[in-house]
C-alpha positions in Angstrom: -16.6 59.9 179.0 -19.6 57.9 180.0 -22.7 59.7 181.0 -23.7 59.6 184.6 -26.6 57.3 185.7 -28.3 60.4 187.4 -28.7 63.8 186.1 -26.5 66.5 187.6 -28.4 69.0 189.9 -28.8 72.7 189.3 -26.9 74.5 192.2 -29.0 77.8 191.8 -32.3 76.0 192.7 -31.2 73.7 195.5 -28.5 74.2 198.0 -28.7 70.6 199.7 -25.8 69.0 198.1 -22.7 67.3 199.0 -19.3 68.2 197.6 -16.9 65.3 196.7 -13.7 65.8 198.7 -11.6 64.5 195.8 -12.8 66.5 193.0 -15.2 69.0 194.4 -18.2 67.9 192.1 -21.7 68.5 193.6 -23.6 65.4 194.2 -27.1 64.7 195.6 -27.6 63.9 199.4 -28.7 60.4 198.5 -25.6 59.5 196.4 -23.0 57.2 198.0 -20.3 57.7 195.2 -19.3 60.7 193.3 -20.8 61.0 189.8 -17.6 62.5 188.4 -14.8 60.4 189.9 -16.6 57.5 191.5 -15.1 58.0 195.1 -17.1 57.2 198.3 -18.8 60.3 199.7 -20.4 58.6 202.6 -20.1 60.3 205.9 -18.1 58.2 208.2 -17.9 58.8 211.9 -14.8 58.7 213.9 -11.4 60.2 214.2 -9.7 58.6 211.2 -12.4 59.7 208.8 -12.3 63.3 210.1 -8.5 63.3 209.6 -8.9 61.9 206.0 -11.6 64.5 205.2 -9.5 67.4 206.5 -6.5 66.2 204.6 -8.6 65.9 201.3 -10.0 69.6 201.9 -6.5 71.0 202.6 -5.1 69.2 199.6 -7.9 70.7 197.4 -7.4 74.1 198.8 -3.6 73.9 198.2 -4.2 72.7 194.6 -6.5 75.6 194.0 -3.9 78.0 195.3 -1.1 76.5 193.2 -3.2 76.8 190.0 -4.1 80.4 190.6 -0.5 81.5 191.4 1.0 80.1 188.2 -1.4 81.3 185.6 0.9 84.0 184.3 3.9 81.7 184.2 2.0 79.2 182.1 1.4 81.8 179.4 5.1 82.7 179.3 6.1 79.0 179.5 3.7 78.2 176.6 5.1 81.1 174.5 8.8 80.0 175.0 7.8 76.4 174.4 6.1 77.4 171.2 9.0 79.6 170.2 11.8 77.0 170.9 9.7 74.2 169.0 9.4 76.6 166.1 13.2 77.4 166.1 14.0 73.6 166.3 11.5 72.9 163.3 13.0 75.8 161.3 16.6 74.7 162.0 15.7 71.1 160.9 14.0 72.1 157.8 16.8 74.5 156.7 19.5 71.9 157.5 17.5 69.4 155.5 17.1 71.9 152.7 20.8 72.7 152.7 21.7 68.8 152.6 19.3 68.3 149.8 20.9 71.0 147.8 24.3 69.6 148.3 23.2 66.1 147.5 21.8 67.3 144.2 25.1 69.3 143.4 27.4 66.5 144.5 25.4 63.5 143.5 25.5 62.2 147.0 23.1 59.4 148.0 24.2 59.8 151.7 23.5 63.5 151.9 20.1 62.8 150.4 19.2 60.4 153.1 20.2 62.9 155.7 18.2 65.6 154.0 15.1 63.4 153.7 15.6 62.5 157.5 16.0 66.1 158.6 13.1 67.4 156.4 10.9 64.7 157.9 11.8 65.6 161.4 11.3 69.4 160.6 7.8 68.7 159.0 6.7 66.6 161.9 7.9 69.3 164.3 5.9 71.9 162.4 2.8 69.6 162.1 2.8 68.9 165.9 3.2 72.6 166.6 0.5 73.9 164.4 -2.2 71.0 164.5 -5.0 71.2 166.9 -4.8 68.8 169.8 
């Protein structure tokens, strides 16, 4: 991400800042565009701009409320997703090992191709599961 042209302000020292209605980032009073999301923060006068600002504030509050309500569900969802991918990777690897064993005992080239494919898919599943993102 590019560095902003202006230094961010410290909120504990000065309280005369404007919050962006789109992302909530604090900006200087002299700024016309948000330093984070680059949307306009100029105070427009009129009924339409008031409705737009009220809509942005209500949407921002709704998004905050949605994130707070589903924090526990995300942990359970992440655990079940991890467990599901782990089982899929384990089944693919075991199936690849079985086909590899049968290809060695039966001298079957087709079973060897299937074994390599399943082992590769199992390895990729485990790699994507345990690698840092």
